C-alpha positions as a LaTeX table, in Angstrom:
\begin{tabular}{lrrr}
\hline
Residue & $x$ (\AA) & $y$ (\AA) & $z$ (\AA) \\
\hline
Met1 & 124.03 & 164.18 & 80.48 \\
Asp2 & 125.14 & 160.56 & 80.21 \\
Arg3 & 127.62 & 161.30 & 82.99 \\
Leu4 & 124.63 & 161.95 & 85.30 \\
Tyr5 & 123.31 & 158.46 & 84.64 \\
Ser6 & 126.50 & 156.49 & 85.22 \\
Thr7 & 125.07 & 155.29 & 88.53 \\
Trp8 & 122.19 & 153.55 & 86.75 \\
Lys9 & 124.23 & 150.49 & 85.71 \\
Gly10 & 123.86 & 147.46 & 87.92 \\
Leu11 & 121.37 & 149.00 & 90.35 \\
Ala12 & 118.00 & 147.72 & 91.43 \\
Lys13 & 116.06 & 150.65 & 90.01 \\
Thr14 & 112.73 & 151.96 & 91.26 \\
Met15 & 112.07 & 153.34 & 87.75 \\
Asp16 & 113.86 & 153.03 & 84.44 \\
Lys17 & 116.02 & 155.81 & 83.00 \\
Gln18 & 113.45 & 157.13 & 80.50 \\
Thr19 & 110.67 & 157.19 & 83.11 \\
Phe20 & 112.95 & 159.08 & 85.47 \\
Leu21 & 113.87 & 161.62 & 82.75 \\
Arg22 & 110.19 & 162.23 & 81.97 \\
Trp23 & 109.43 & 162.58 & 85.69 \\
Ala24 & 112.33 & 165.05 & 86.11 \\
Ser25 & 111.22 & 167.11 & 83.07 \\
Arg26 & 107.61 & 167.25 & 84.24 \\
Asn27 & 108.54 & 168.34 & 87.76 \\
Ala28 & 111.20 & 170.84 & 86.63 \\
Lys29 & 108.63 & 172.53 & 84.41 \\
Arg30 & 106.02 & 172.48 & 87.19 \\
Ile31 & 108.27 & 174.24 & 89.73 \\
Gly32 & 110.18 & 176.45 & 87.27 \\
Val33 & 113.75 & 175.11 & 87.51 \\
Lys34 & 116.16 & 173.46 & 85.09 \\
Lys35 & 115.68 & 169.74 & 84.48 \\
Glu36 & 119.35 & 169.12 & 85.37 \\
Gln37 & 118.73 & 170.52 & 88.85 \\
Val38 & 115.92 & 168.04 & 89.47 \\
Ile39 & 117.98 & 165.18 & 88.03 \\
Lys40 & 120.94 & 165.97 & 90.27 \\
Ala41 & 118.83 & 166.39 & 93.39 \\
Phe42 & 116.61 & 163.33 & 92.95 \\
Glu43 & 118.61 & 160.80 & 90.95 \\
Lys44 & 119.81 & 158.92 & 94.01 \\
Gly45 & 116.35 & 158.54 & 95.51 \\
Met46 & 114.72 & 157.55 & 92.24 \\
Thr47 & 117.34 & 155.11 & 90.96 \\
Gly48 & 117.20 & 152.48 & 93.64 \\
Gln49 & 120.11 & 153.85 & 95.66 \\
Ala50 & 117.73 & 154.69 & 98.48 \\
Ser51 & 115.75 & 152.12 & 100.41 \\
Met52 & 112.08 & 151.77 & 99.53 \\
Asp53 & 111.42 & 152.58 & 103.20 \\
Ala54 & 113.44 & 155.84 & 103.12 \\
Pro55 & 111.47 & 159.10 & 103.25 \\
Phe56 & 110.11 & 159.88 & 99.78 \\
Glu57 & 110.88 & 163.41 & 98.62 \\
Ile58 & 109.58 & 165.26 & 95.60 \\
Pro59 & 110.58 & 168.66 & 94.19 \\
Asp60 & 108.43 & 171.64 & 95.00 \\
Thr61 & 108.63 & 175.37 & 95.58 \\
Met62 & 106.99 & 177.38 & 98.29 \\
Arg63 & 106.22 & 181.06 & 98.27 \\
Val64 & 104.40 & 182.31 & 101.30 \\
Asn65 & 103.11 & 185.82 & 101.81 \\
Met66 & 101.86 & 186.22 & 105.33 \\
Arg67 & 101.14 & 188.60 & 108.13 \\
Tyr68 & 103.00 & 187.73 & 111.31 \\
Ser69 & 101.78 & 188.88 & 114.72 \\
Tyr70 & 104.02 & 189.51 & 117.73 \\
Gly71 & 100.99 & 189.13 & 120.00 \\
Gly72 & 101.64 & 190.32 & 123.56 \\
Gln73 & 105.10 & 191.57 & 122.59 \\
Ser74 & 103.79 & 193.89 & 119.85 \\
Arg75 & 104.46 & 197.09 & 121.76 \\
Phe76 & 108.13 & 196.12 & 122.17 \\
Phe77 & 108.55 & 196.12 & 118.38 \\
Arg78 & 106.34 & 199.17 & 117.77 \\
Glu79 & 108.37 & 201.24 & 120.25 \\
Ile80 & 111.61 & 200.24 & 118.51 \\
Leu81 & 110.15 & 200.95 & 115.06 \\
Glu82 & 108.31 & 204.20 & 115.77 \\
Asn83 & 109.97 & 205.74 & 118.84 \\
Lys84 & 113.48 & 204.25 & 119.12 \\
Arg85 & 112.69 & 203.12 & 122.66 \\
Leu86 & 113.65 & 199.85 & 124.32 \\
Met87 & 110.81 & 198.53 & 126.44 \\
Gly88 & 110.49 & 195.74 & 128.94 \\
Thr89 & 107.74 & 194.53 & 131.23 \\
Arg90 & 107.60 & 194.54 & 135.04 \\
Cys91 & 105.70 & 192.19 & 137.31 \\
Asn92 & 103.61 & 194.19 & 139.81 \\
Lys93 & 103.87 & 191.42 & 142.40 \\
Cys94 & 107.58 & 190.44 & 142.48 \\
Gly95 & 109.01 & 193.47 & 140.65 \\
Lys96 & 111.06 & 191.47 & 138.14 \\
Val97 & 111.67 & 193.22 & 134.81 \\
Phe98 & 111.76 & 191.22 & 131.58 \\
Cys99 & 113.41 & 192.06 & 128.29 \\
Pro100 & 112.49 & 190.54 & 125.93 \\
Pro101 & 109.11 & 191.37 & 127.43 \\
Arg102 & 106.61 & 188.87 & 128.75 \\
Ser103 & 102.91 & 189.49 & 129.10 \\
His104 & 102.82 & 187.48 & 132.35 \\
Cys105 & 105.44 & 186.85 & 135.00 \\
Pro106 & 106.76 & 183.26 & 134.79 \\
His107 & 107.32 & 183.29 & 138.58 \\
Cys108 & 104.12 & 184.88 & 139.92 \\
Tyr109 & 101.85 & 184.34 & 136.90 \\
Glu110 & 100.73 & 187.96 & 137.24 \\
Gln111 & 100.12 & 190.23 & 134.27 \\
Thr112 & 103.05 & 192.59 & 133.65 \\
Glu113 & 103.14 & 196.29 & 132.80 \\
Trp114 & 105.29 & 198.11 & 130.25 \\
Val115 & 108.38 & 200.05 & 131.39 \\
Glu116 & 110.99 & 201.96 & 129.40 \\
Leu117 & 114.55 & 200.70 & 129.78 \\
Lys118 & 117.79 & 202.69 & 129.62 \\
Gly119 & 119.26 & 200.23 & 127.14 \\
Thr120 & 122.62 & 199.80 & 128.84 \\
Gly121 & 124.04 & 196.53 & 130.06 \\
Arg122 & 126.91 & 194.06 & 130.08 \\
Leu123 & 127.83 & 191.04 & 127.97 \\
Leu124 & 127.01 & 187.81 & 129.80 \\
Ser125 & 128.35 & 185.60 & 127.03 \\
Tyr126 & 129.03 & 185.94 & 123.32 \\
Thr127 & 130.15 & 184.17 & 120.20 \\
Thr128 & 131.85 & 185.36 & 117.05 \\
Val129 & 129.99 & 184.54 & 113.84 \\
Tyr130 & 132.15 & 183.86 & 110.79 \\
Phe131 & 129.54 & 182.27 & 108.50 \\
Ala132 & 126.08 & 183.77 & 108.10 \\
Thr133 & 122.95 & 183.92 & 105.99 \\
Ser134 & 122.69 & 186.34 & 103.09 \\
Ser135 & 121.19 & 188.97 & 105.42 \\
Tyr136 & 124.43 & 189.25 & 107.39 \\
Ile137 & 127.10 & 188.07 & 104.95 \\
Lys138 & 128.52 & 191.58 & 104.53 \\
Gln139 & 128.95 & 191.95 & 108.30 \\
Val140 & 130.99 & 188.83 & 109.08 \\
Pro141 & 132.71 & 188.40 & 111.37 \\
Tyr142 & 130.41 & 189.85 & 114.02 \\
Ile143 & 129.44 & 189.27 & 117.64 \\
Val144 & 126.17 & 187.81 & 118.92 \\
Ala145 & 125.76 & 188.15 & 122.67 \\
Tyr146 & 123.46 & 187.67 & 125.61 \\
Ile147 & 123.26 & 191.09 & 127.20 \\
Lys148 & 122.14 & 191.54 & 130.80 \\
Leu149 & 120.45 & 194.91 & 130.78 \\
Asp150 & 121.15 & 197.14 & 133.80 \\
Asp151 & 117.47 & 197.65 & 134.55 \\
Ala152 & 116.15 & 194.16 & 133.70 \\
Asp153 & 116.35 & 190.77 & 135.38 \\
Thr154 & 116.75 & 188.86 & 132.12 \\
Ala155 & 119.18 & 188.88 & 129.21 \\
Ile156 & 118.44 & 189.74 & 125.60 \\
Leu157 & 120.15 & 188.15 & 122.60 \\
Ala158 & 121.42 & 190.71 & 120.08 \\
Asn159 & 124.28 & 191.62 & 117.78 \\
Val160 & 127.14 & 193.70 & 119.14 \\
Glu161 & 128.80 & 195.82 & 116.48 \\
Met162 & 132.41 & 196.82 & 117.07 \\
Lys163 & 135.39 & 197.74 & 114.92 \\
Asp164 & 137.70 & 195.21 & 116.57 \\
Ile165 & 135.75 & 192.08 & 117.54 \\
Lys166 & 138.84 & 190.70 & 119.28 \\
Lys167 & 138.21 & 193.26 & 122.04 \\
Ala168 & 134.86 & 191.68 & 122.98 \\
Arg169 & 134.83 & 190.28 & 126.50 \\
Val170 & 132.40 & 189.06 & 129.12 \\
Gly171 & 131.41 & 191.98 & 131.34 \\
Met172 & 131.95 & 194.56 & 128.58 \\
Lys173 & 129.59 & 197.54 & 128.98 \\
Val174 & 127.27 & 198.15 & 126.00 \\
Lys175 & 124.35 & 200.36 & 125.02 \\
Val176 & 121.46 & 199.80 & 122.63 \\
Met177 & 121.51 & 201.42 & 119.20 \\
Phe178 & 118.64 & 201.75 & 116.73 \\
Arg179 & 119.12 & 201.28 & 113.02 \\
Arg180 & 118.32 & 204.28 & 110.84 \\
Gln181 & 115.96 & 202.19 & 108.73 \\
Arg182 & 113.79 & 199.98 & 110.91 \\
Asp183 & 111.28 & 197.31 & 109.89 \\
Gly184 & 109.73 & 196.20 & 113.18 \\
Arg185 & 112.12 & 193.28 & 113.72 \\
Ile186 & 114.55 & 192.38 & 116.48 \\
Thr187 & 117.43 & 193.18 & 114.13 \\
Asp188 & 116.31 & 196.84 & 114.24 \\
Ile189 & 118.42 & 197.10 & 117.39 \\
Tyr190 & 122.05 & 196.26 & 118.08 \\
Phe191 & 124.52 & 197.11 & 120.82 \\
Lys192 & 127.77 & 199.05 & 120.83 \\
Glu193 & 130.54 & 199.14 & 123.39 \\
Ile194 & 130.39 & 202.11 & 125.76 \\
\hline
\end{tabular}
């Protein structure tokens, strides 16, 4: 532990070593982590190495259980979840079709109506992802692309799953696929090369 406090010598401290250790112990216990984790994360800010005017941070944990609403796009997600259907919306005035759907046309400001889409399209642009969050770590590398659907005027952002990602190219024809287990999220769909 003394190694952790080697930076204390010769510094203009905001609190002394013992006060800091008590503070770290109290906060570690409060949030349910090891004291060493709090010491490592906050030593610099509490030992005078940070300016008194720097943002003041304290340790905390956050657990949030919530219900999230998709609002006007709810049917889009319900159709994917329950019916394996890709839906968009069409403006009755200008005829433009949007996917992802919009409740009102951004050009005419008219309310839109739901339409089923074929789910085929072409890659407009893409990137290869080599580093990802824990949700996708087993899939790296993978392709994320903007896909211009054949029967929509907008592009949708989605994963493209392929055996050889080096074969991905702008203009490549793809079709929508639905995961076997769906949760009502955008990741319930992906695209495959036709």
